[in-house]
C-alpha positions in Angstrom: -18.4 -7.9 -0.3 -16.8 -11.2 0.5 -17.4 -14.0 -2.1 -15.1 -16.8 -0.9 -12.6 -17.4 1.8 -10.2 -20.4 1.3 -7.7 -21.5 4.0 -4.1 -21.9 2.9 -1.1 -23.6 4.5 0.7 -20.9 6.6 4.4 -20.7 6.8 4.2 -19.7 10.4 2.5 -21.3 13.3 0.0 -19.0 14.9 -0.7 -17.0 11.8 -3.8 -18.0 9.8 -3.5 -17.5 6.0 -6.4 -17.3 3.6 -7.2 -16.5 0.0 -10.1 -14.1 -0.2 -12.3 -13.3 -3.2 -14.3 -10.1 -3.0 -16.3 -7.8 -5.2 -14.9 -4.5 -6.5 -17.0 -2.5 -9.0 -18.8 -5.8 -9.9 -15.5 -7.7 -10.5 -14.2 -10.6 -8.5 -10.8 -9.6 -7.1 -8.5 -11.8 -5.0 -6.0 -11.2 -2.2 -4.2 -12.8 0.8 -5.4 -12.3 4.4 -3.0 -13.1 7.3 -4.2 -13.0 10.9 -2.5 -13.5 14.2 -4.8 -16.2 15.6 -3.9 -15.6 19.3 -4.5 -11.9 19.2 -8.0 -11.4 17.7 -9.6 -9.1 17.0 -6.5 -7.4 15.6 -6.0 -3.9 14.3 -6.4 -3.9 10.4 -3.8 -3.1 7.8 -3.9 -3.2 4.0 -0.6 -3.9 2.2 -0.6 -2.4 -1.3 1.8 -4.3 -3.5 4.0 -2.8 -6.1 4.6 -3.8 -9.8 2.0 -4.8 -12.3 0.6 -8.2 -13.1 3.1 -10.9 -12.3 5.9 -8.4 -11.5 5.8 -7.5 -7.8 3.0 -10.0 -6.9 2.2 -10.3 -3.2 4.5 -12.7 -1.3 2.9 -14.8 1.5 6.1 -14.5 3.6 5.8 -10.7 3.5 2.3 -10.4 4.8 2.9 -13.2 7.4 5.9 -11.1 8.7 3.5 -8.2 9.1 0.8 -10.2 10.8 3.4 -11.5 13.3 3.5 -7.9 14.6 -0.1 -8.2 15.8 -2.1 -6.9 12.8 -4.7 -8.5 10.5 -3.1 -7.9 7.1 -4.9 -8.0 3.8 -3.0 -7.7 0.5 -5.2 -7.3 -2.6 -3.7 -8.7 -5.9 -5.7 -6.0 -7.8 -8.1 -6.8 -10.6 -7.1 -9.2 -13.4 -4.4 -11.0 -11.3 -4.2 -14.7 -10.1 -7.6 -15.5 -11.6 -9.3 -12.2 -10.7 -11.6 -10.4 -13.2 -10.9 -7.2 -15.1 -7.6 -5.5 -15.8 -5.4 -3.3 -13.6 -4.5 0.2 -14.7 -1.8 1.4 -12.3 -3.9 3.6 -10.0 -6.9 4.3 -12.2 -10.1 2.3 -11.8 -8.1 -0.4 -9.9 -7.7 1.9 -7.0 -11.3 0.8 -6.1 -9.9 -2.6 -5.3 -8.2 -1.0 -2.3 -11.3 1.1 -1.5 -13.4 -2.1 -1.3 -10.7 -3.9 0.6 -11.0 -1.2 3.4 -14.8 -2.0 3.7 -14.0 -5.7 3.6 -11.6 -5.4 6.5 -14.0 -3.3 8.6 -16.7 -5.9 8.2 -14.5 -8.8 9.3 -15.1 -10.2 12.8 -11.3 -10.7 13.2 -10.7 -7.0 12.9 -10.9 -4.3 15.6 -13.2 -1.4 14.6 -11.5 1.9 13.6 -9.3 3.2 10.9 -7.4 0.9 8.6 -3.7 1.5 8.3 -2.1 1.2 4.8 1.4 0.3 3.6 2.1 1.1 0.0 5.3 -0.4 -1.6 6.7 1.1 -4.8 3.7 1.6 -7.2 1.5 0.5 -4.3 2.2 3.8 -2.6 0.0 5.5 -5.3 -2.8 3.0 -4.4 -2.4 3.6 -0.6 -2.3 7.4 -1.0 -5.3 7.5 -3.3 -7.2 5.5 -0.6 -6.1 7.9 2.1 -7.3 10.8 0.0 -10.7 9.2 -1.0 -11.8 6.9 1.8 -13.0 7.9 5.3 -11.9 4.5 6.6 -8.2 5.0 5.8 -5.8 5.4 8.7 -2.1 6.3 8.7 -0.2 5.6 5.5 3.3 4.3 5.0 4.9 5.1 1.6 7.8 2.6 1.3 10.1 2.9 -1.7 7.1 4.7 -3.1 6.2 6.4 -6.4 5.1 9.9 -5.6 5.4 11.5 -9.0 4.6 9.3 -12.0 6.1 11.9 -14.4 9.5 11.2 -12.6 9.0 7.5 -12.9 8.4 7.9 -16.7 11.7 9.8 -17.0 13.7 7.5 -14.6 12.5 4.1 -15.8 13.0 3.8 -19.6 12.2 0.1 -19.2 8.6 1.0 -18.0 7.8 3.6 -20.7 6.1 1.2 -23.0 3.8 -0.1 -20.2 3.1 3.3 -18.9 2.1 4.6 -22.4 -0.2 1.6 -22.9 -1.8 1.6 -19.4 -1.8 5.3 -18.4 -1.0 7.2 -21.6 1.8 9.6 -22.7 2.8 12.1 -19.9 2.5 15.0 -22.3 -0.8 14.0 -23.9 -2.3 12.5 -20.8 -0.9 14.8 -18.1 -4.1 14.7 -16.1 -3.9 10.9 -15.8 -0.3 11.2 -14.5 -1.2 13.9 -12.0 -4.1 11.8 -10.6 -1.6 9.1 -9.9 1.0 11.4 -8.4 0.5 12.2 -4.7 2.8 15.2 -4.7 0.1 17.1 -6.6 -2.7 16.6 -4.1 -1.2 16.2 -0.6 -3.4 19.1 0.6 -6.4 16.7 0.4 -4.8 14.1 2.8 -6.2 13.9 6.4 -4.0 11.2 7.8 -0.3 11.0 8.9 2.2 9.7 6.4 5.5 7.9 7.0 8.0 7.9 4.1 10.5 5.0 4.1 13.1 4.9 1.3 16.6 3.6 0.6 19.0 6.2 -0.7 20.5 3.7 -3.1 17.1 2.8 -4.7 17.6 2.3 -8.4 14.0 1.5 -9.2 12.3 4.5 -7.5 14.8 7.3 -6.9 15.1 8.7 -3.4 14.3 12.1 -5.0 10.7 11.0 -5.1 10.7 10.5 -1.3 12.3 13.9 -0.8 9.8 15.6 -3.2 6.8 14.0 -1.3 8.3 15.1 2.1 8.7 18.7 0.8 5.1 18.7 -0.5 3.8 17.4 2.8 5.9 20.0 4.7 4.6 22.8 2.6 1.0 21.7 3.1 1.5 21.5 6.9 0.7 17.8 7.1 1.8 15.3 9.8 4.6 13.3 8.2 7.8 11.5 9.1 10.6 10.6 6.7 13.1 7.7 7.4 15.8 7.4 4.8 18.0 4.3 4.9 21.5 5.1 3.7 22.8 3.1 0.8 19.8 0.6 0.7 18.1 -0.3 -2.5 14.4 -0.9 -3.5 14.2 -4.1 -1.4 16.1 -4.1 1.8 18.3 -7.0 2.9 16.5 -9.3 5.5 18.1 -7.9 8.7 17.6 -4.2 7.7 14.1 -5.0 6.4 13.1 -6.5 9.8 14.4 -3.5 11.6 12.6 -1.2 9.2 9.3 -3.2 9.7 9.7 -2.8 13.5 10.0 0.9 13.1 7.1 1.1 10.7 4.7 -0.8 13.0 5.8 1.2 16.0 4.9 4.3 14.1 1.6 2.9 12.9 0.7 1.8 16.5 1.6 5.2 17.8 -0.5 7.1 15.2 -3.5 4.8 15.7 -3.2 5.5 19.5 -3.1 9.2 18.9 -6.2 8.9 16.6 -8.1 7.0 19.2 -7.1 9.6 21.8 -8.6 12.4 19.7 -11.8 10.4 19.1 
């Protein structure tokens, strides 16, 4: 449910930018909405940010860049951020902030009816994949530099262990909590196509996580595509990033078209 919609100054002519406040599990949560004003109603997309709290916060420039490709893009901050209520828990209860964002997008007059595509970056891949598993409204999902096995993240990222133990628990004592946040363990439950995008030089989320997810999807007989970018890190340089975005949106558009054809 939408509580408030505040217009913001956009960095790009022709793209409307707003700060939305909406309700998720009784909490007021915030996020940015970017819409291509000359192409409404537009197909909807939710961008699931990475990081936690201030780290990895949604950048206006990022979602404007996506909206320029003809989509209405909403990026939730997740609960407890930028004045929102509650506290995020890395793919636990805060996953409902994405669930309710799907409903919010579907009820917007600026949005075309139909499935809502998702792009999950880094930890946001967990949020996007959980929504794809649990929500009928979810459309094709892009896992970009994404976490697919939180056990691996705990091993790889010594700098994150304290936060993970505090927010999720210890991987040995709280294995179930880690599995719930690790898409490789439940790909059989996915009903939508998945695109995996990853740089082979990623030092923050190792490319092994992308390969592991691809293998799990392959074994489960799911519709997936994997694009590995040789030598690129967690965040791509501008030129490569733009090319990757073009490829991502071409894939999303194609999959939405296939879905409409089946309907």
